Each structure stands twice: as C-alpha cells, then as structure tokens.
N, C-alpha and C positions, 0 to 999 in steps of 0.2 A: 766422821766424814772424811773421805779421802781428799788429800790435797793434790793440786796440779802444779806441774813444773813445765818449763819451756822445752820444746823439742826443736833441735836444729837438724834439719833433714838435708844431707848433702847428696846430690844426684849427679851421676856421671854416666854418659854413654860409654860403652865398651871401647877399647882401642880398635884401630883399623883391623879389619878381618881379612883373612885370605879369601880369594875368590870362591873356593869351595866350602867356605864356612867352617872349616875344621879347626880353626884357631886364629891366632893373631899373626899378622904380617910382622916383618922386622920393625916397620914404623909403628905398628900397634903395640908391640912390646915396649918400645922406647917411650911411647906415650903413657903407657901404664906406669912405668918406672917413675917418670917425671911427675905424674899426678900423685903417686904414693909419696914422693919426696915433698911435694907441696903440703900434703895433709899430715905429714909426720908429727907436727907439733900440735895438731888439733886433738881435743880430748874425745876422739871417736872410739866407742867401745865395741861396735859390731859393724861388720860389712855384710850386707845382704846382697845377693847376686842372683840373676836369672840362671836357669839350668843349661843354657846353650854354651858350647865350648868357648866362644869369644867372650862371654860375660864371666864365666868361671875362671878362665886364664887371666883376664884382666884383674879380677878380684884377688886371685892368689898373688900376683905380682905386686899389687898395691899393698896387700897384707904383709908381705915380706918387707917392703920398704917402711912400713909403719910398726915394725917390731913384733909381728906375729899376732895382730889383732884377730879376734874371733870372726870366722866366716860362716855364713848361714845361707844355704840355697833356698830360694823361694820361687814357686811357680808364679806368684803374683808379680814378681820382678822380671817376668819373661817377655818375649817378643810377641805381641798380639795387638789387634785393633781394639781400642778401648770402647769405642762408641761409633755407631753408624747412624748418621742423621737421615731423616726423611728429606725429600726435596724441598718441602715447604718450610723447613727450618733454615735453609741456606739462603743467603742473599741471591737474588735472581741473576745478577751479573756474573757470579762465580760458581753457581750451582753445578753447571755441566762439567766444569773442570774437576771439581772435587768428586762428583759422582762417577766419572770415568776412572779416576784414581781408585776409588773404593771398590769398584767392580773387580779389581785385580787382587784385592787383599782381604775380602770379607767372607771367605769360605767358612770360617768358624766365628761369626760375629757374636752369636749368643754367648759362647764360652768366653770370648774376649771381654764382653761387658761384665760378666760375672767376676772375672779376674781383676778388672779395673776397680770394681766395688770392693773387692778384697784388699787391693793395694791401698786404697784410700783408708780403709779401716785399720790396716796394719801399720802404715807408715806415716800417717798425717795426724795433726791435732796435738794439743798439749799432752804431756805424759803424766802418769800417776806417780806421785811421790814428792819428795822435797828437793830432789837434785835434777838439774837440767840434763837433758839427754842429747848426745850427739851421735848420729848414726849415718852411715853411708849406704847408698843403694847403687850398685853397678847394674845397669839395665840397658834399655834400648830407646831409640828416639821417641816412639809413640807414647810410652808410659811417662817419660819426662814431660812431654807436651801435655798429657792428660793431667798430671799433678800440678803443673804450672797453671793450666786453665782452671783447675779446681780451686787453687789457692787464691786466684784473682776473681773467683765467682763469675767467670765469663760464661756465655752460652755453651752448652755441651758440645756443639759442633766445632767450637773454636780451637780444639786441639789440632785441627787440620791447619796446615800452613806454618806451624811452629817446628823449627828444625834445630838440631844440636850437633856440634862437632864431636868427633871421636875424642874421648878423654877430656872433653870440656866440662867445666864445673858449674853447677847451678845449686844455690842454697836457699832454702825456705825456712823461715822462723815461725814456729807456732807457739805463741805465748798465751797464757790464760787471759780470758776477758778482753781479747782484742783480735782483730782479723789477722790472717797470716800476712807475713811480710816477705816479699821476694828480695832477698839481700844480694844475690849474685845470679846472673843469667848468662849461660853459654860462655863462660870466661875461659880463655885459652892462654892466659898470660904466662902460665908455667911451661908452655911449649915453645920451642924455637919456631921461627916462621915456616920452615920447611915441613913441620909436623902439624901445622894448623890447617883447618878446613879440609881435611881429607874426606873424600867422598862427595864434596860439594862442587857444583860447576863453577868455573872461574868467575862468572859474573856475580856470584853470590858472595864472594870473598871481599871482606872490607878490612 
C-alpha cells in the first residue's frame, strides 16, 4: 500500500506587471528577486507557473535566486475564473456587487472551472511517498483565492473577495489524516514598504 507524506504548497501571485501585460515592471522584478531570496533556504524542489509572461518571468527570477530549481509551466496555474456562483448561492446583501464583477470576467467560465478542478488535483492534498514535498506555484489572484477557499472548506463562492498582493506569500500544509492548515496568508514581510500592496487601492493597505 502506498504511503502518504505531507505536502507544503507555497503560493505566490506574480510580481507587478506592466500595463500591457508583456512582463514585469521594475517593481515587479524587484518583488520577484526578494521573494526568491526569502525562499532560498526552503527545500522547494519545483516551481510551477502559469503560461502568461508575468507569471513566467516571475518564476524564472525566483528560480535563479533559488539556485536553478526546476520550472514547470502549467495551464492549471493560469489566470482564469475558477467558479461562477448562481445568485441564490450568494448572500443577498452582496449578491449584486459580485454578479456585476463576474459579468466582466466570465467569458470562459466552463473552461475556468475545469482548470480549477485540475489545479486542485495537481497541487493539493498529501503526496505519495515517504518524503515531505515542498513546491511553489507562481500564479494569479483568483487561483490562490480558490485554493485557500478549498483548503478551508468554505462555500464555493467564497473565493470572491479574497485578494493577494504581488509576490505575497501564502502557504498551505496538507498532512495525512488531518485537514489542511493555512500556515501563511498574503505575507509581504520580505518586501520593503514601497513594494507592498501594489495594485491595491490605498484604503485596502494595512
């Protein structure tokens, strides 16, 4: 019978992107370098990343800081809407706000849900074998929100309203025979103040 070991899943949103989406801004590159330096001593064996330039460039810069760790492109780590709830799933006092937002981003909702299921199968849960596994996923805001929601067994709509800073770190621990543990959430302590909360309105910054 196969044995199970603990998986440590490190999740990070890509660094700040250029307005045209062609890659990282100067701030985004610095964010990626600093995140790579923070993770340098962790026993991470692979970095998964989404296919878009901002995720690929972030992963490459982090990989260089970590001494050339293996990089793997994954469509499941891409930028997509993981789940579109029906109105009756949402609390009545906030349903209209979320539905207006979703109208702007749900052109490929069915494909996004399939990719989200693939991401859960690929990245979550204990791992097979005798050795704990540490892996990093460089992705986008929506997928991190979905995986945090999944780890906490929250309603499927609850990925909405969860937001993550560029190059912020979230870590989930999946141990055998126990529920997932959210160890770190949206941590920016490796970034200087001027590189934190990029892309967020001022009133969200704490």
